[in-house]
C-alpha positions as CSV (number, residue, x, y, z in Angstrom):
1,M,106.1,11.6,-14.6
2,S,104.1,14.1,-12.5
3,D,105.1,15.3,-9.1
4,K,102.8,17.7,-7.4
5,N,105.6,18.7,-5.0
6,N,107.8,19.8,-7.8
7,N,108.4,23.6,-7.5
8,S,110.3,23.7,-10.8
9,N,109.1,24.7,-14.2
10,L,111.4,21.9,-15.6
11,A,110.4,18.3,-16.0
12,P,111.9,15.9,-13.4
13,A,114.3,13.1,-14.4
14,T,115.5,15.1,-17.4
15,A,119.0,16.5,-18.1
16,Y,119.2,20.2,-19.1
17,S,122.0,22.5,-20.2
18,L,121.5,25.5,-17.9
19,A,123.2,27.8,-20.4
20,K,120.7,26.8,-23.1
21,L,117.7,27.6,-20.9
22,V,118.2,31.4,-21.2
23,E,119.0,33.4,-24.3
24,Y,120.9,36.6,-24.8
25,A,119.1,39.8,-25.9
26,P,121.1,42.8,-27.3
27,G,121.5,45.5,-24.7
28,S,119.5,43.6,-22.0
29,V,119.5,41.4,-19.0
30,V,117.2,38.4,-19.4
31,S,116.2,36.2,-16.4
32,R,114.3,33.0,-16.0
33,T,113.4,31.4,-12.6
34,I,113.6,27.6,-12.9
35,H,112.9,26.7,-9.3
36,K,111.2,28.5,-6.4
37,S,110.3,27.1,-3.0
38,K,110.5,28.0,0.7
39,A,114.1,26.7,0.7
40,G,115.3,29.0,-2.1
41,T,115.3,29.9,-5.7
42,I,117.4,29.1,-8.8
43,T,117.3,31.8,-11.5
44,L,119.2,31.9,-14.8
45,F,120.4,35.2,-16.2
46,A,121.8,36.2,-19.6
47,F,123.6,39.6,-19.7
48,A,124.6,41.4,-22.8
49,A,128.2,42.7,-22.5
50,G,128.4,45.9,-20.5
51,Q,125.0,45.3,-18.7
52,E,125.0,45.3,-14.9
53,L,123.0,44.8,-11.8
54,S,123.6,47.8,-9.5
55,E,124.8,47.3,-5.9
56,H,122.2,45.6,-3.7
57,S,122.1,43.0,-0.9
58,A,120.0,40.0,0.0
59,P,119.1,38.6,3.4
60,Y,120.3,35.1,2.3
61,D,123.5,33.6,0.9
62,A,123.5,33.2,-2.8
63,W,125.8,31.3,-5.2
64,L,126.6,32.8,-8.6
65,Q,127.7,30.1,-11.0
66,V,129.1,31.4,-14.3
67,L,127.7,29.4,-17.3
68,D,129.2,31.4,-20.1
69,G,131.5,34.4,-20.5
70,A,133.1,36.6,-17.9
71,V,131.9,38.8,-15.1
72,K,133.2,41.2,-12.5
73,V,131.3,40.8,-9.2
74,I,131.9,43.5,-6.6
75,I,131.3,42.1,-3.1
76,G,131.6,44.5,-0.1
77,G,133.6,46.9,-2.4
78,E,136.1,44.1,-3.5
79,P,136.1,43.1,-7.1
80,V,136.1,39.4,-8.0
81,Q,136.7,38.2,-11.6
82,A,134.9,35.0,-12.6
83,K,134.5,33.1,-15.9
84,D,132.6,30.1,-17.2
85,G,132.9,27.1,-14.9
86,E,133.5,29.2,-11.8
87,I,131.3,29.9,-8.8
88,V,131.2,32.8,-6.3
89,L,129.6,33.0,-2.9
90,L,127.5,36.2,-2.3
91,P,127.2,36.4,1.5
92,A,124.0,37.4,3.1
93,N,123.6,41.1,3.9
94,V,126.8,42.1,2.1
95,P,126.3,44.6,-0.8
96,H,127.2,43.2,-4.2
97,A,127.0,44.3,-7.9
98,V,127.4,42.4,-11.1
99,V,129.0,43.8,-14.3
100,A,129.1,41.7,-17.5
101,E,132.6,42.0,-19.0
102,T,131.5,39.9,-22.1
103,D,128.1,38.4,-23.0
104,F,127.6,36.4,-19.8
105,K,125.2,33.8,-18.4
106,M,124.9,32.7,-14.8
107,A,122.8,30.6,-12.5
108,L,122.0,32.3,-9.2
109,T,121.1,29.9,-6.4
110,M,119.6,31.6,-3.3
111,I,119.4,29.5,-0.2
112,R,117.0,30.7,2.5
113,G,118.0,29.5,5.9
């Protein structure tokens, strides 16, 4: 099936395991964007234990969904612990940082608007 309006690099009408679409790399953070459009993006990340994203902010809300492992997310200076199966809202314009407490995978969904 072909869909010229599909902004994803995944085939439509197919089931995927998000955690299997991105692989760990020792001492690294690996990312893979699986959807990008005017409405937003979905990016998968795999963090080796101890890796982090330093404090930053984004102009749009984002949802961090833990796919595997455990993470500490610091939002506006407040730590939030999350593990596989949990989701955390990263509010627009609020500084946040991500610290992998174990090997950790996440899906980050940014919604523009």
